[in-house]
C-alpha positions as CSV (number, residue, x, y, z in Angstrom):
1,M,-6.6,-5.8,-125.8
2,S,-4.1,-8.7,-125.6
3,D,-4.8,-12.4,-125.2
4,Y,-3.8,-12.1,-121.5
5,F,-7.4,-12.0,-120.5
6,F,-9.4,-14.9,-122.0
7,P,-13.2,-14.5,-121.8
8,K,-14.4,-12.2,-124.6
9,L,-17.6,-10.2,-124.3
10,Q,-20.1,-11.3,-126.8
11,A,-23.2,-9.2,-125.8
12,V,-24.4,-6.7,-123.2
13,E,-27.9,-5.7,-122.3
14,A,-29.0,-3.0,-119.9
15,L,-31.3,-4.1,-117.1
16,A,-33.0,-1.8,-114.5
17,P,-31.6,-0.4,-112.3
18,Y,-27.9,-0.2,-113.2
19,R,-27.6,-3.9,-113.9
20,L,-26.1,-5.4,-117.0
21,R,-26.6,-8.9,-118.5
22,T,-23.3,-9.9,-120.2
23,T,-22.7,-12.9,-122.4
24,W,-19.2,-14.3,-122.7
25,S,-17.3,-16.5,-125.1
26,T,-17.2,-19.1,-122.4
27,G,-20.9,-19.5,-122.7
28,E,-21.5,-17.8,-119.4
29,V,-24.3,-15.3,-119.0
30,L,-23.6,-13.1,-116.0
31,E,-25.4,-10.2,-114.5
32,V,-23.4,-7.4,-112.9
33,D,-24.6,-4.4,-110.9
34,V,-22.5,-1.3,-111.7
35,G,-24.7,1.1,-109.7
36,N,-22.1,1.6,-106.9
37,I,-19.4,2.4,-109.4
38,L,-21.6,4.9,-111.2
39,H,-22.7,6.6,-107.9
40,K,-19.1,6.8,-106.5
41,T,-17.6,8.4,-109.6
42,P,-18.9,12.0,-110.4
43,A,-17.6,11.8,-113.9
44,L,-20.0,8.9,-114.6
45,S,-23.1,10.6,-113.2
46,A,-24.7,11.1,-116.7
47,I,-24.9,7.3,-117.1
48,L,-27.3,7.3,-114.0
49,N,-30.0,8.6,-116.4
50,P,-32.0,5.5,-117.3
51,E,-32.2,6.5,-121.0
52,I,-28.5,6.9,-121.2
53,F,-27.8,3.7,-119.2
54,A,-30.0,1.8,-121.6
55,R,-27.7,2.8,-124.5
56,V,-24.8,0.5,-123.3
57,R,-23.0,-1.4,-126.1
58,I,-19.8,-3.2,-126.8
59,A,-17.1,-0.8,-127.9
60,E,-16.2,-0.7,-131.6
61,W,-13.0,-2.7,-131.2
62,G,-14.4,-5.0,-128.5
63,G,-12.7,-5.4,-125.2
64,S,-15.0,-3.1,-123.3
65,I,-18.6,-1.9,-122.8
66,E,-19.3,1.8,-123.4
67,W,-21.7,4.6,-123.1
68,F,-20.6,7.5,-125.4
69,D,-17.0,8.2,-124.3
70,T,-17.1,6.3,-121.0
71,E,-16.2,2.6,-120.9
72,F,-15.5,-0.3,-118.6
73,G,-12.9,-2.9,-119.6
74,Q,-14.3,-6.4,-120.1
75,D,-11.8,-7.8,-117.6
76,N,-13.2,-5.6,-114.9
77,V,-16.8,-6.3,-115.8
78,Y,-16.1,-10.1,-115.8
79,A,-14.4,-9.9,-112.4
80,W,-17.2,-7.8,-110.9
81,A,-19.8,-10.2,-112.2
82,K,-18.0,-13.3,-110.8
83,E,-17.5,-11.6,-107.4
84,Q,-21.1,-10.5,-107.2
85,A,-22.1,-14.1,-108.0
86,G,-20.1,-15.3,-105.0
87,E,-17.3,-16.7,-107.1
88,V,-13.5,-16.0,-107.1
89,S,-12.4,-13.7,-109.8
90,H,-9.0,-13.6,-111.6
91,E,-8.5,-10.2,-110.1
92,M,-8.9,-11.6,-106.6
93,F,-6.3,-14.2,-107.4
94,D,-3.9,-11.7,-109.0
95,D,-4.3,-9.4,-105.9
96,W,-3.5,-12.3,-103.6
97,M,-0.3,-12.9,-105.6
98,R,0.7,-9.3,-105.6
99,R,-0.1,-8.8,-101.9
100,N,2.2,-11.7,-101.0
101,N,4.9,-10.8,-103.6
102,L,4.5,-14.2,-105.3
103,S,5.6,-15.1,-108.8
104,L,3.9,-17.8,-110.9
105,T,6.5,-20.2,-109.6
106,T,6.3,-19.4,-106.0
107,A,2.5,-19.3,-106.0
108,A,2.5,-22.7,-107.7
109,E,4.9,-24.1,-105.1
110,G,2.9,-22.6,-102.3
111,L,-0.4,-24.1,-103.5
112,G,1.0,-27.4,-104.7
113,I,-0.2,-26.9,-108.3
114,S,1.5,-26.3,-111.6
115,R,2.8,-23.0,-112.7
116,R,0.5,-23.3,-115.8
117,M,-2.6,-23.6,-113.6
118,V,-1.5,-20.5,-111.7
119,S,-1.2,-18.7,-115.0
120,Y,-4.7,-19.9,-116.1
121,Y,-6.3,-18.7,-112.9
122,R,-4.6,-15.3,-113.1
123,T,-5.7,-14.7,-116.6
124,A,-9.3,-16.1,-116.3
125,H,-8.5,-19.0,-118.7
126,K,-9.8,-21.4,-116.0
127,T,-12.3,-21.0,-113.2
128,I,-10.7,-20.8,-109.8
129,P,-12.1,-23.6,-107.6
130,R,-13.3,-22.6,-104.2
131,A,-10.7,-25.0,-102.6
132,I,-7.9,-23.2,-104.4
133,W,-9.1,-19.8,-103.1
134,L,-9.4,-21.3,-99.6
135,A,-5.8,-22.6,-99.9
136,C,-4.7,-19.1,-101.0
137,L,-6.2,-17.6,-97.8
138,G,-4.7,-20.4,-95.7
139,W,-1.3,-19.9,-97.2
140,E,-1.6,-16.1,-96.5
141,A,-2.6,-16.8,-92.9
142,T,0.2,-19.1,-92.2
143,R,2.9,-17.9,-94.6
144,P,4.9,-21.1,-94.6
145,K,8.7,-20.5,-94.6
146,N,9.6,-23.9,-96.1
147,N,8.0,-26.9,-97.6
148,A,6.7,-28.2,-94.3
149,L,3.0,-27.6,-94.0
150,P,1.6,-26.0,-90.8
151,R,-0.5,-28.2,-88.6
152,T,-2.5,-25.3,-87.1
153,L,-3.6,-21.7,-87.9
154,P,-1.9,-18.9,-86.0
155,T,-3.7,-17.1,-83.2
156,A,-5.0,-13.6,-83.9
157,R,-2.0,-12.2,-82.1
158,E,0.5,-14.3,-84.1
159,Y,-1.3,-13.4,-87.4
160,A,-1.2,-9.7,-86.6
161,A,2.5,-9.9,-85.7
162,A,3.3,-11.8,-88.9
163,H,1.5,-9.2,-91.0
164,A,2.7,-6.1,-89.2
């Protein structure tokens, strides 16, 4: 795994039912429920067995958690845990950029922050503040065409027309 994604998984422990306690290089200890993922994917059904689920471990080379030959990447696990805790994940931020066809530069200009901070948020090197996420959603709702900031939000009809 490259250095693109920052937090490194330090430890993982199985909790019942289908919850994991993860410890990260940032000092965070996050719990994540992977039950929905396991239930939705037939190929993962063996992991639903509590004895097998309890055998979770960090993969040999790091960068993921695994059960036998099945693994989840640490970046996904970190994002799921952040989102389940009610926080904004780097994947949500990256999806916002992709959905709006934004580069590091255009996202930085749109949010009024540095290009470097956009990169930090996108790679989980920095926690995404709630105000930044709300600014992302506001930017998406208004889609400013120039440097002038909107004074009001669009109506539902205007929003639908702009996103059609």
